[in-house]
FIKE-496453 format. One line per 3 residues: number of its first residue (from 1); their letters; for each residue z, y, x of N, C-alpha, C, O, CB. Coordinates in steps of 0.05 Angstrom, whole numbers. Atoms other than C-alpha are relative to their C-alpha. Glycine has a CB too. Layout:
NUM> A> Z:Y:X:Z:Y:X:Z:Y:X:Z:Y:X:Z:Y:X; ...
***
This chain:
1> XXX> 31:11:3:1042:-234:572:-3:-3:-31:-26:-1:-39:-6:-32:17; 18:2:38:1031:-242:494:1:24:-1:25:25:-3:15:-15:-33; -1:-34:2:1030:-176:491:-36:3:13:-52:18:3:32:19:27
4> XXX> 17:-6:-23:972:-180:544:-22:-15:-24:-44:-5:-30:7:-16:38; 26:15:12:935:-237:497:0:19:-23:-24:23:-28:2:-37:-8; 6:-4:26:942:-201:433:-20:30:5:-35:39:-12:30:2:-21
7> XXX> 18:-26:3:908:-134:462:-30:-12:10:-53:-8:1:14:30:21; 36:22:-11:848:-178:499:-6:-10:-28:-30:-4:-31:5:-38:26; -1:11:22:850:-210:428:-11:32:-26:-26:25:-44:35:-16:0
10> XXX> -1:-24:20:844:-137:384:-32:14:23:-52:25:13:42:23:0; 29:-16:-10:789:-112:447:-28:-21:-7:-51:-12:-11:1:6:40; 25:7:-2:743:-171:443:-14:-3:-41:-37:-3:-50:1:-34:23
13> XXX> 10:-10:30:746:-166:359:-23:23:-3:-44:22:-15:25:11:-17; 7:-32:-1:727:-91:371:-32:2:6:-50:17:-3:19:17:26; 23:1:-18:671:-108:412:-22:-14:-16:-45:-7:-17:7:-15:27
16> XXX> 14:10:16:649:-161:367:-12:16:-19:-36:19:-22:12:-18:-10; 12:-16:30:645:-116:305:-20:28:8:-36:39:-7:32:14:-21; 28:-20:-13:603:-63:351:-20:-13:2:-41:-4:-5:1:14:28
19> XXX> 25:9:2:561:-110:363:-18:-7:-21:-42:-6:-17:-1:-15:10; 12:10:14:542:-136:301:-3:28:-23:-15:34:-44:13:-28:-7; -1:-32:22:549:-69:265:-40:14:17:-56:30:9:46:34:16
22> XXX> 21:-18:-24:491:-51:328:-22:-18:-23:-36:-7:-41:0:-9:50; 23:16:15:448:-112:296:-7:-3:-23:-28:-13:-30:-1:-19:2; 1:-20:38:459:-86:219:-32:16:3:-55:14:-6:37:38:-4
25> XXX> 25:-27:5:421:-22:240:-22:-13:7:-39:-22:-8:2:31:21; 29:20:-5:370:-55:275:-16:-10:-12:-39:-1:-11:0:-18:8; 11:12:15:352:-103:231:-13:28:-21:-36:37:-21:21:-22:-10
28> XXX> 5:-22:21:350:-47:176:-16:21:13:-33:26:-3:26:12:-14; 28:-10:-17:303:0:227:-22:-15:-11:-40:-3:-23:-1:-5:33; 23:8:-16:259:-52:237:-3:-16:-37:-19:-34:-38:4:-22:39
31> XXX> 6:1:23:261:-63:153:-17:21:-15:-35:20:-33:21:-3:-8; 12:-24:13:246:4:140:-39:1:20:-60:6:8:28:34:7; 26:0:-17:184:2:197:-17:-14:-22:-34:-4:-36:2:-17:32
34> XXX> 10:26:12:167:-68:162:-23:11:-37:-46:14:-47:40:-23:-8; 7:-8:25:158:-48:98:-21:29:-2:-41:32:-16:29:3:-15; 26:-34:-8:119:29:116:-27:-7:1:-47:1:-11:1:18:37
37> XXX> 21:14:-5:78:-20:147:-19:-12:-30:-42:-8:-36:12:-21:18; 9:26:18:66:-71:90:-8:27:-24:-32:33:-24:32:-32:-11; 10:-25:30:59:-9:25:1:29:14:8:47:-1:30:2:-33
40> XXX> 12:-34:0:42:62:65:-28:-13:10:-47:-20:-4:18:30:26; 14:8:-22:3:39:125:-26:-2:-7:-43:14:0:8:-22:10; 28:1:9:-57:12:92:-9:18:-22:-20:8:-41:-6:-27:-10
43> XXX> 13:-24:14:-76:71:57:5:32:21:-8:53:18:17:2:-33; -4:-22:-21:-50:121:114:-4:0:27:7:14:44:23:8:1; 15:6:-24:-86:96:170:-12:19:16:-25:37:5:-19:-14:-6
46> XXX> 21:-9:-10:-116:125:224:-38:9:-3:-58:-5:2:5:-12:12; 28:7:7:-180:154:203:-5:-7:-33:-25:-19:-41:-8:-26:18; -1:11:22:-165:144:133:-6:24:-18:4:46:-12:26:-16:-3
49> XXX> 4:-21:18:-195:186:72:24:8:-11:24:32:-15:-18:-7:-21; -27:-4:3:-124:187:53:13:17:25:35:16:12:12:-28:-3; -9:-19:-15:-99:230:103:20:-33:30:25:-57:26:26:30:-28
52> XXX> -18:26:-13:-59:185:167:28:25:3:32:49:7:-16:-18:40; -29:-3:5:14:184:159:18:-12:13:17:-36:10:6:-5:-21; -13:21:-14:71:163:208:27:27:-4:30:49:-14:-16:-13:37
55> XXX> -33:-20:0:146:189:217:-7:21:5:-10:39:-12:25:-5:21; 15:-31:-20:118:242:270:-16:11:-18:-16:35:-12:-22:-6:31; 9:-20:12:75:269:216:11:26:-9:0:47:-7:-7:-9:-15
58> XXX> -5:-19:13:113:309:184:37:14:14:47:6:35:-4:-13:-33; -24:-2:-11:185:341:193:16:-19:-22:6:-32:-40:10:31:5; -5:10:15:248:316:165:6:14:-33:10:3:-55:15:-11:14
61> XXX> 5:-12:33:247:366:107:-26:-3:-18:-25:1:-42:2:32:2; 20:9:5:183:348:94:-3:-16:-3:-19:-19:-21:-11:1:7; 4:25:19:188:281:85:27:-13:-29:25:-31:-46:-2:-25:26
64> XXX> -19:-10:24:252:296:37:-7:-2:-18:-2:-18:-36:10:22:-2; 14:-22:31:210:344:-11:-13:-23:-1:-5:-40:-18:-23:37:1; 20:22:12:159:292:-10:7:-23:-27:-3:-28:-49:-5:-18:26
67> XXX> -7:31:8:193:231:-31:13:12:-25:4:6:-48:24:-22:22; -18:-7:34:245:267:-86:-29:17:-14:-36:9:-36:40:30:2; 21:-17:25:182:320:-114:-23:-10:3:-38:3:-13:-5:34:1
70> XXX> 24:0:-6:122:294:-93:-13:-27:-4:-35:-30:-14:-1:11:23; 12:33:0:113:215:-87:-3:-7:-34:-26:-11:-42:28:-27:20; 2:12:19:123:195:-154:-24:11:-25:-33:-3:-44:26:0:-7
73> XXX> 28:-5:13:62:242:-184:-19:-12:18:-34:-29:8:-7:31:-6; 22:-3:-19:17:241:-118:-12:-39:-3:-35:-47:-3:14:13:40; 8:27:0:18:161:-124:2:-12:-31:-9:-34:-32:19:-16:21
76> XXX> 3:13:35:23:142:-207:-20:-16:3:-21:-39:-6:-7:22:-27; 27:25:12:-47:115:-203:-7:-7:23:-31:-9:28:-31:10:-18; 21:6:-21:-59:97:-142:10:-34:9:34:-31:6:3:26:30
79> XXX> 10:33:13:-60:15:-142:7:-3:26:5:15:42:-36:-13:-14; -13:20:-25:-32:-31:-88:-21:-31:4:-19:-54:-5:39:-11:-11; 21:28:-3:-88:-79:-65:16:-18:0:5:-37:-12:-18:-5:24
82> XXX> -10:12:-21:-36:-116:-35:16:-20:-19:22:-43:-13:16:20:23; -24:5:19:9:-130:-95:-13:3:-26:-5:19:-42:25:20:3; 12:1:22:-45:-152:-148:-7:28:-15:-5:33:-39:15:-16:-14
85> XXX> 4:-28:22:-66:-81:-164:19:17:-17:15:31:-37:-15:-8:-20; -25:-17:20:1:-52:-187:-8:28:13:-24:37:30:43:-11:6; 1:-23:-4:14:9:-189:20:5:27:42:-6:31:6:13:-25
88> XXX> -35:13:-24:51:27:-115:15:24:-11:23:39:7:-2:0:50; -27:-3:6:98:63:-158:24:-15:-11:48:-13:-15:-1:14:-12; -19:28:17:114:-3:-191:11:-19:32:32:-22:44:-29:-29:-29
91> XXX> -2:27:-33:97:-57:-121:15:13:4:26:11:-18:-22:-8:28; -17:-2:-16:157:-9:-78:14:-2:-21:7:9:-42:2:20:20; -40:7:13:231:-30:-110:10:35:6:2:51:22:30:-34:32
94> XXX> -15:-26:-7:273:32:-113:8:-1:23:-4:15:39:21:7:-15; -15:13:-17:318:1:-63:-28:-6:21:-20:6:42:18:-28:-15; 9:-3:-19:257:-11:-17:-25:29:7:-41:33:25:-7:-26:0
97> XXX> 5:-26:0:235:61:-36:16:18:17:11:41:24:1:7:-25; -30:-22:-12:300:86:-2:-2:-11:23:-2:5:42:36:-2:-14; 9:4:-29:288:46:56:-22:16:23:-23:22:46:-7:-24:-3
100> XXX> 23:-25:-18:225:88:73:8:7:13:9:6:37:-11:22:-7; -3:-29:2:248:142:56:24:4:35:20:17:56:18:11:-39; -20:-3:-24:310:135:106:-17:-8:27:-9:1:48:30:-21:-4
103> XXX> 6:12:-28:265:99:161:-21:35:17:-21:47:39:-27:-40:-6; 25:-28:-13:204:164:156:22:25:10:12:42:25:-29:18:-34; -5:-22:3:260:216:156:16:-3:30:10:11:49:14:9:-29
106> XXX> -13:10:-32:306:186:216:-21:3:21:-14:8:44:10:-37:2; 28:5:-24:230:181:255:-7:20:-7:-31:15:-4:-24:-26:-1; 15:-29:12:208:253:227:-11:19:27:5:28:42:28:21:-19
109> XXX> 12:-15:-25:169:289:281:27:23:16:28:30:39:-33:20:-14; -33:-17:-8:244:335:288:25:-22:-6:49:-18:-12:8:32:-26; -29:14:0:286:277:287:13:-7:25:0:-16:44:-1:-26:-15
112> XXX> -9:12:-34:326:260:347:-25:-33:18:-36:-38:39:47:-18:-8; 29:18:-18:278:193:352:-21:-4:-9:-27:-27:-13:1:-26:7; 25:1:4:215:207:332:-19:-15:-1:-24:-13:23:-5:8:8
115> XXX> 3:24:-7:172:150:328:-39:1:-27:-44:19:-44:36:-25:-10; 27:4:19:91:127:289:12:-17:-7:36:-19:-1:-32:-5:9; 1:21:19:89:69:247:-10:-25:20:-20:-43:6:-21:7:-27
118> X> 18:19:-14:62:20:303:-12:-20:8:-28:-17:27:1:-1:6
***
């Protein structure tokens, strides 16, 4: 009887841990999408002169290359009107940029879960 209670307790703790992990993943996904909407979508919406970009616009390798090789140079002179006209490269923190990068790659055209920005 005592062994059964211990087993039930272990199972309950494992289920709780998995549930909390799923909540954390969902929160990080929402955070990436929210950051993309805040920092990227204003300049890259449908019919934008800057081009419409959503995660599905590019494949994972293209997003990786963009963030690693092109972002800093292509956005150095771009001002963010929603953040006191600071350069985009300064308005987006390194941590937030990494979150946006991960979100776009995770939802790219060739990913398991492609999506638009919504």
